[in-house]
C-alpha positions in Angstrom: -28.7 -108.9 11.3 -26.3 -106.9 13.5 -23.4 -107.6 11.0 -25.4 -106.3 8.0 -26.3 -103.0 9.8 -22.6 -102.5 10.9 -21.5 -103.0 7.3 -24.1 -100.5 6.1 -23.0 -98.0 8.7 -19.4 -98.5 7.7 -20.3 -98.0 4.0 -22.3 -94.9 4.8 -19.4 -93.4 6.8 -17.0 -94.1 3.9 -19.3 -92.4 1.5 -19.7 -89.4 3.8 -15.9 -89.2 4.1 -15.5 -89.3 0.3 -18.1 -86.6 -0.1 -16.3 -84.4 2.5 -13.0 -85.0 0.7 -14.5 -84.1 -2.6 -16.0 -80.9 -1.2 -12.7 -79.9 0.4 -10.9 -80.5 -2.9 -13.4 -78.3 -4.7 -13.1 -75.6 -2.0 -9.3 -75.6 -2.3 -9.6 -75.3 -6.1 -12.0 -72.4 -5.8 -9.7 -70.6 -3.4 -6.8 -71.1 -5.8 -8.9 -69.9 -8.8 -9.8 -66.7 -6.8 -6.2 -66.0 -6.0 -5.1 -66.5 -9.6 -8.0 -64.5 -11.0 -6.8 -61.5 -9.0 -3.2 -61.9 -10.4 -4.2 -62.2 -14.1 -5.5 -60.0 -16.8 -9.0 -61.2 -18.1 -7.6 -62.6 -21.3 -5.0 -64.6 -19.5 -7.6 -66.0 -17.1 -9.8 -66.9 -20.0 -6.9 -68.8 -21.6 -6.3 -70.6 -18.2 -9.9 -71.7 -18.1 -9.6 -73.0 -21.7 -6.6 -75.0 -20.6 -8.7 -76.4 -17.7 -11.2 -77.7 -20.2 -8.8 -79.2 -22.6 -6.1 -80.6 -20.3 -7.0 -80.7 -16.6 -3.6 -82.1 -15.5 -1.7 -79.3 -17.2 -4.2 -76.8 -15.7 -3.6 -78.2 -12.2 0.1 -78.0 -12.7 -0.1 -74.4 -13.9 -2.4 -73.4 -11.1 -0.1 -74.8 -8.5 2.9 -73.0 -10.2 1.0 -69.7 -10.2 -0.1 -70.0 -6.6 3.4 -70.8 -5.6 4.7 -67.8 -7.4 2.1 -65.6 -5.7 3.0 -67.0 -2.3 6.7 -66.4 -3.0 5.9 -62.7 -4.0 7.4 -63.4 -7.5 4.4 -61.7 -9.2 4.6 -57.9 -9.2 2.1 -57.1 -11.9 -0.9 -58.8 -13.4 0.1 -61.7 -15.6 -0.7 -61.1 -19.3 -1.8 -63.6 -21.8 1.6 -63.7 -23.4 3.3 -64.4 -20.1 0.8 -67.2 -19.4 1.6 -68.6 -22.9 5.3 -68.5 -22.0 4.7 -70.4 -18.8 2.6 -73.0 -20.7 5.4 -73.4 -23.2 7.9 -73.9 -20.4 5.7 -76.6 -18.8 5.0 -78.4 -22.0 8.5 -78.2 -23.6 9.8 -81.4 -25.1 12.9 -81.3 -27.2 12.5 -82.4 -30.8 13.7 -85.9 -31.4 16.6 -86.1 -33.8 16.3 -88.5 -36.7 19.4 -89.6 -38.4 19.5 -91.5 -41.6 22.5 -93.6 -42.2 23.4 -94.6 -45.7 25.2 -97.8 -46.3 
């Protein structure tokens, strides 16, 4: 009986830790979003939220880049939608593969 209750307590503690980790991650993301929202024009922020819905990994990468730029004082004016599109293009750039046809 004692072993079962110890296992249950351990499982409960792990679930509690997982919940706290998840809450902390959400809190950090909210703080990042608040910082970025102040640095962007409304249209650019809306585009960022659209990226979040469509490709979360790209959104997270872009969010980290923007927060880093803000911390490094590399943002002097609000980011426009066009500037955000340029950043997105830079992050997603893949060179076109070259296809060569060789005739015998």
